C-alpha positions as CSV (number, residue, x, y, z in Angstrom):
1,M,109.5,86.6,162.6
2,T,108.4,90.0,163.8
3,I,106.7,92.2,161.2
4,Q,105.7,95.9,161.3
5,G,104.2,98.3,158.8
6,S,101.9,101.3,158.3
7,T,98.5,102.4,157.2
8,A,95.5,101.1,159.2
9,D,92.9,98.9,157.6
10,S,89.5,97.3,158.5
11,T,88.7,93.8,159.6
12,R,87.0,92.9,156.3
13,P,88.3,89.8,154.4
14,I,91.6,90.3,152.7
15,R,91.3,90.5,148.9
16,L,93.2,87.5,147.6
17,G,94.5,86.6,144.2
18,M,95.9,83.3,143.0
19,V,98.6,82.3,140.5
20,G,98.3,78.7,139.3
21,G,95.9,76.3,140.9
22,G,93.5,75.9,138.0
23,K,91.5,72.9,136.8
24,D,93.0,69.6,137.9
25,A,95.6,71.3,140.2
26,F,95.8,69.6,143.6
27,I,97.6,72.2,145.8
28,G,95.6,75.2,144.5
29,A,92.4,73.7,145.8
30,V,94.1,73.0,149.2
31,H,95.1,76.7,149.5
32,R,91.6,77.9,148.6
33,I,90.1,75.7,151.3
34,A,92.6,76.9,153.8
35,A,92.0,80.6,152.9
36,R,88.2,80.1,153.3
37,L,88.2,78.2,156.5
38,D,88.3,81.3,158.8
39,G,86.6,83.7,156.5
40,R,89.7,85.9,156.5
41,Y,90.1,86.1,152.7
42,E,88.0,86.6,149.6
43,L,89.3,85.2,146.3
44,V,88.7,87.9,143.8
45,A,91.2,87.5,141.0
46,G,93.4,84.8,139.4
47,A,95.9,83.8,136.7
48,L,95.0,80.2,137.2
49,S,96.8,78.6,134.3
50,S,99.5,79.4,131.7
51,T,97.0,78.3,129.1
52,P,94.5,81.3,128.6
53,E,91.5,79.1,127.8
54,K,92.1,76.9,130.9
55,A,92.7,80.0,133.0
56,L,89.3,81.4,131.9
57,E,87.5,78.1,132.4
58,S,89.0,77.7,135.9
59,G,88.2,81.3,136.9
60,R,84.6,80.9,135.8
61,A,84.3,77.6,137.8
62,L,85.4,79.5,140.9
63,G,82.9,82.3,140.3
64,L,85.4,85.0,139.6
65,D,84.4,88.1,137.6
66,E,85.7,87.6,134.1
67,S,87.4,91.0,134.1
68,R,89.6,89.7,136.9
69,I,90.5,86.4,135.3
70,Y,93.9,86.9,133.7
71,P,95.9,85.0,131.1
72,S,99.2,85.7,132.8
73,F,100.5,86.6,136.3
74,D,102.3,89.8,135.0
75,Q,99.1,91.2,133.6
76,M,97.4,90.4,136.8
77,A,100.0,92.1,138.9
78,M,100.0,95.2,136.8
79,R,96.2,95.7,136.7
80,E,95.4,94.6,140.2
81,A,98.0,97.1,141.6
82,R,96.2,99.9,139.8
83,L,92.7,99.0,140.9
84,K,91.2,100.8,143.9
85,S,90.0,97.5,145.3
86,G,92.8,95.4,143.9
87,I,94.2,92.3,145.6
88,E,96.1,92.8,148.9
89,A,97.7,89.4,148.8
90,V,98.4,86.7,146.3
91,A,98.8,82.9,146.7
92,I,101.4,81.4,144.4
93,V,100.7,77.7,143.8
94,T,102.6,77.0,140.5
95,P,105.4,74.5,139.8
96,N,108.6,75.6,141.5
97,H,110.3,77.3,138.5
98,M,107.5,79.9,138.4
99,H,107.7,80.9,142.1
100,Y,110.4,83.5,141.6
101,P,109.1,85.4,138.5
102,A,105.6,85.5,139.8
103,A,106.4,86.5,143.4
104,R,108.8,89.2,142.1
105,E,106.0,90.9,140.1
106,F,103.7,91.1,143.1
107,L,106.3,92.1,145.7
108,K,107.6,95.0,143.6
109,R,104.0,96.3,143.6
110,G,103.6,96.0,147.3
111,I,101.3,93.0,147.2
112,H,101.8,90.5,150.0
113,V,102.8,87.0,148.8
114,I,101.8,83.6,150.2
115,C,103.9,81.0,148.3
116,D,103.9,77.3,148.3
117,K,107.2,75.5,149.1
118,P,110.0,75.2,148.1
119,L,110.9,78.8,147.7
120,T,112.1,78.5,144.1
121,S,113.7,76.0,141.8
122,T,117.2,77.2,142.1
123,L,119.3,78.8,144.9
124,A,120.2,81.7,142.6
125,D,116.5,82.5,142.1
126,A,116.0,82.2,145.9
127,K,118.6,84.7,146.6
128,K,117.2,87.1,144.0
129,L,113.7,86.6,145.5
130,A,115.1,87.4,149.0
131,K,116.4,90.7,147.7
132,A,113.1,91.5,146.1
133,A,111.3,90.7,149.3
134,E,113.7,92.9,151.3
135,A,113.2,95.8,148.9
136,S,109.4,95.5,148.9
137,G,107.1,96.9,151.5
138,A,105.1,93.7,151.3
139,L,105.3,90.5,153.5
140,F,106.3,87.1,152.2
141,F,105.0,83.8,153.7
142,L,106.0,80.3,152.8
143,T,103.5,77.5,153.4
144,H,105.4,74.7,155.1
145,N,102.0,73.5,156.3
146,Y,103.3,71.1,159.0
147,T,104.4,74.0,161.1
148,G,100.7,74.7,161.6
149,Y,99.9,71.4,163.2
150,P,99.2,71.8,167.0
151,M,101.3,68.9,168.1
152,V,104.3,70.1,166.1
153,R,104.0,73.4,167.9
154,Q,103.7,71.5,171.2
155,A,106.9,69.6,170.3
156,R,108.6,72.9,169.6
157,E,107.4,74.2,173.0
158,L,108.8,71.1,174.8
159,V,112.2,71.8,173.3
160,K,112.1,75.5,173.8
161,S,111.1,75.1,177.5
162,G,114.1,72.8,178.2
163,E,112.2,69.6,178.8
164,L,114.5,67.7,176.6
165,G,117.7,69.4,177.9
166,T,120.6,69.8,175.6
167,L,119.7,68.4,172.2
168,R,121.9,65.6,170.9
169,V,120.1,63.7,168.1
170,V,117.5,64.7,165.5
171,Q,116.0,62.1,163.2
172,V,113.4,63.0,160.6
173,E,112.0,61.0,157.6
174,Y,109.4,61.5,154.9
175,P,108.8,58.4,152.8
176,Q,106.2,58.0,150.1
177,D,105.7,55.4,147.4
178,W,103.8,57.1,144.6
179,L,106.8,57.3,142.3
180,T,108.0,53.7,142.8
181,V,107.5,53.1,139.1
182,E,107.6,55.5,136.2
183,Q,104.5,57.8,136.3
184,H,103.0,60.1,133.7
185,N,100.4,62.5,135.0
186,K,100.3,66.3,135.8
187,Q,101.8,66.0,139.3
188,A,104.5,63.5,138.4
189,D,105.5,65.1,135.2
190,W,106.6,68.5,136.6
191,R,108.0,67.1,139.8
192,T,110.4,64.8,137.9
193,D,111.4,67.5,135.4
194,P,114.5,69.4,136.6
195,N,113.6,72.4,134.4
196,R,110.4,72.8,136.5
197,S,111.2,71.2,139.9
198,G,114.8,72.2,140.1
199,A,117.8,69.9,140.7
200,G,116.2,68.2,143.7
201,G,113.5,65.6,143.2
202,S,112.4,64.0,146.5
203,T,114.8,66.4,148.3
204,G,113.0,69.4,147.0
205,D,109.4,68.0,147.1
206,I,109.4,66.4,150.5
207,G,113.0,66.6,151.8
208,T,112.5,70.3,152.3
209,H,109.4,69.6,154.4
210,A,111.4,67.2,156.6
211,F,114.3,69.6,156.9
212,N,112.0,72.5,157.8
213,L,110.2,70.4,160.4
214,A,113.5,69.5,162.1
215,C,114.7,73.1,162.2
216,F,111.2,74.3,163.3
217,V,110.8,71.9,166.2
218,T,114.4,72.1,167.5
219,G,115.3,75.7,166.7
220,L,118.7,74.4,165.6
221,T,120.7,75.7,162.6
222,A,122.3,73.1,160.2
223,E,125.9,73.8,159.5
224,S,126.9,71.0,157.1
225,L,125.6,67.8,155.6
226,A,126.6,64.6,153.8
227,A,124.0,63.4,151.3
228,D,123.7,60.2,149.2
229,L,121.0,60.8,146.5
230,Q,119.6,58.1,144.2
231,S,117.4,58.0,141.1
232,F,116.2,54.4,141.3
233,V,113.7,54.5,138.5
234,P,115.5,54.2,135.2
235,G,115.7,57.4,133.2
236,R,114.5,59.6,136.0
237,Q,116.5,62.9,135.9
238,V,116.0,63.9,139.6
239,D,116.5,62.0,142.8
240,D,113.7,59.8,144.2
241,N,115.5,58.8,147.4
242,A,118.0,60.5,149.7
243,H,119.9,59.7,152.9
244,V,121.4,62.8,154.6
245,M,123.5,63.2,157.6
246,L,123.4,66.6,159.3
247,R,125.6,68.5,161.7
248,F,124.0,71.3,163.7
249,E,125.4,74.3,165.5
250,G,126.1,73.4,169.1
251,G,127.1,69.8,168.4
252,A,123.8,68.0,167.8
253,R,123.7,65.4,165.0
254,G,120.9,64.5,162.6
255,M,119.7,62.0,160.0
256,L,117.2,62.7,157.3
257,W,115.6,60.2,154.9
258,C,113.2,61.2,152.2
259,S,112.0,58.8,149.5
260,Q,109.2,58.6,146.9
261,V,110.0,54.9,146.1
262,A,109.2,53.3,149.5
263,P,106.2,50.9,148.9
264,G,103.8,51.0,151.8
265,N,104.3,54.6,152.7
266,E,101.8,57.3,151.8
267,N,102.8,60.5,153.6
268,N,104.7,59.0,156.5
269,L,106.5,62.1,157.9
270,K,108.0,61.4,161.3
271,I,110.4,63.3,163.7
272,R,112.3,62.1,166.7
273,V,114.3,64.4,168.9
274,Y,116.6,63.3,171.8
275,G,118.3,65.4,174.5
276,D,120.1,64.6,177.7
277,K,116.8,64.9,179.7
278,G,114.3,63.2,177.4
279,G,113.0,62.6,173.9
280,L,109.9,63.1,171.7
281,E,108.4,61.5,168.7
282,W,105.6,62.7,166.3
283,H,104.0,61.0,163.3
284,Q,102.2,63.0,160.7
285,E,99.8,60.2,159.8
286,N,98.7,60.2,163.5
287,P,99.0,63.9,164.0
288,N,97.0,64.4,167.2
289,L,99.4,62.4,169.4
290,L,102.9,63.4,170.6
291,Q,105.1,61.0,172.6
292,F,107.3,62.7,175.2
293,T,109.6,60.5,177.4
294,P,111.6,62.1,180.2
295,F,114.8,60.1,180.8
296,G,114.2,57.4,183.4
297,A,110.4,57.8,183.4
298,P,107.5,56.2,181.5
299,A,106.6,57.6,178.1
300,R,103.8,60.2,178.1
301,I,101.3,60.4,175.3
302,L,100.1,64.0,174.9
303,T,96.9,64.5,172.9
304,R,95.8,67.5,170.9
305,G,93.7,69.6,173.3
306,G,94.3,67.2,176.2
307,A,96.1,67.6,179.5
308,G,99.6,69.0,179.5
309,M,99.3,71.2,176.4
310,S,101.1,74.5,176.4
311,E,98.8,77.6,176.4
312,S,100.7,79.0,173.4
313,V,99.5,76.1,171.3
314,A,95.8,76.6,172.0
315,P,95.1,79.0,169.2
316,A,96.2,76.3,166.7
317,I,93.5,73.9,168.0
318,R,90.2,74.1,166.1
319,I,88.0,71.3,167.2
320,P,87.5,69.2,170.4
321,P,90.0,66.5,171.4
322,G,89.4,63.1,169.8
323,H,88.2,64.5,166.4
324,P,90.7,64.1,163.6
325,E,92.5,67.4,162.7
326,G,95.5,67.8,160.5
327,Y,96.5,68.7,156.9
328,L,93.8,71.2,155.9
329,E,93.6,72.7,159.3
330,G,97.4,73.1,159.4
331,F,97.3,75.0,156.2
332,A,94.4,77.1,157.5
333,N,96.4,78.0,160.6
334,L,99.1,79.5,158.4
335,Y,96.6,81.4,156.3
336,R,94.9,82.8,159.4
337,E,98.2,83.8,161.0
338,A,99.3,85.4,157.7
339,A,96.1,87.4,157.7
340,D,96.8,88.6,161.2
341,A,100.3,89.6,160.2
342,I,99.0,91.4,157.1
343,R,96.4,93.4,159.1
344,A,99.0,94.2,161.7
345,H,101.4,95.4,159.0
346,Q,98.7,97.6,157.5
347,A,97.9,99.1,160.9
348,G,101.5,99.8,161.7
349,T,101.5,97.3,164.6
350,P,104.3,94.8,165.1
351,A,103.2,91.2,165.2
352,D,105.0,87.9,165.8
353,T,104.1,84.9,163.7
354,L,105.3,81.3,163.4
355,V,104.5,81.2,159.7
356,P,107.7,80.5,157.7
357,G,109.1,83.3,155.7
358,I,111.8,84.1,153.2
359,E,114.7,83.1,155.5
360,D,113.1,79.7,156.0
361,G,112.8,79.4,152.2
362,L,116.4,80.2,151.7
363,K,117.4,77.6,154.3
364,G,115.4,75.0,152.3
365,M,117.1,76.0,149.0
366,R,120.5,75.8,150.6
367,F,119.6,72.3,151.9
368,I,118.7,71.1,148.4
369,D,121.8,72.7,146.8
370,A,124.0,71.2,149.5
371,C,122.5,67.7,149.0
372,V,123.1,67.8,145.3
373,R,126.7,69.1,145.7
374,S,127.5,66.5,148.4
375,S,126.1,63.6,146.5
376,A,128.0,64.6,143.3
377,R,131.2,64.3,145.5
378,N,130.4,60.8,146.7
379,A,128.5,62.1,149.8
380,A,131.3,64.4,151.0
381,W,130.6,66.8,153.8
382,V,129.6,70.3,152.5
383,S,128.6,73.5,154.2
384,L,125.1,74.9,153.9
């Protein structure tokens, strides 16, 4: 997306707040590491838990000034907006159902939002959030972190440059095994609760990642889908496995599989794309390699930072070839590029960014909604 704004600013670290991400929260710590990696942000405030005592304990552990440790996100938004050195951006790392109300409070006060995926817990809330973002003078970023991986961007460049020709087939999958049996812990409890996760279980948690990856790499827009969702674990109220067929604009066809009940899989995200000139394949668990095969020629293995890489991908590469690079660095790339976009916005300078935004979030929510509607109709084809 291209962003533009007004009011010049300095190159000092961006004052960052955080909603959620307190003690024992996984994704909050990931966001904090990503924000620190390039020195572009300084965490100065937080509403880190819905429990005031835990919020205070978590803030103290992070070294925050007690006057800027808040018991609720709405109090944080109101006070920080009034402070001369209040936060300029906020990271929202709560369960899905809190994304909309929290983001809304900061957007309406002109504070930039960096939100974990999916956009919200319901399509209705996603649409309301999109209107709030449009009405705000602030920017909105969505952390589909795999879009920050260098070899994912290289795959996108191969497609964009025409190396694969006219796209025909897109296959993407994201299997895990951690919910193969009934689980009761902080992460499992909210992800399997439709009141907090939304109607989609695996479709919302990891299916949106797979769907976003397919759209990001190919540049295609999905028109319709047919989904077969399952809840294999007895008593589970959301899906833990999904098989989805996709039809894209222009005639390409796709298949998406996401599962959290596939023993032997940890975070086994993969994508394969085939056109009339060639194909590519990328595996998240081996993220520094990308296979590209021109039709009628031997397969080529491209390595991160190695020969054949596109110049446009270079800024996403952080360390020399051969050293592992992936999850945290992908997140950090998004945070760094969001910082560039925020500074450009403040300076009134247009800037292009590959960081997903509100429209990408809406596409993800339409995907979840369409999957649920289709499966309820015996996997009938439905429009997105």
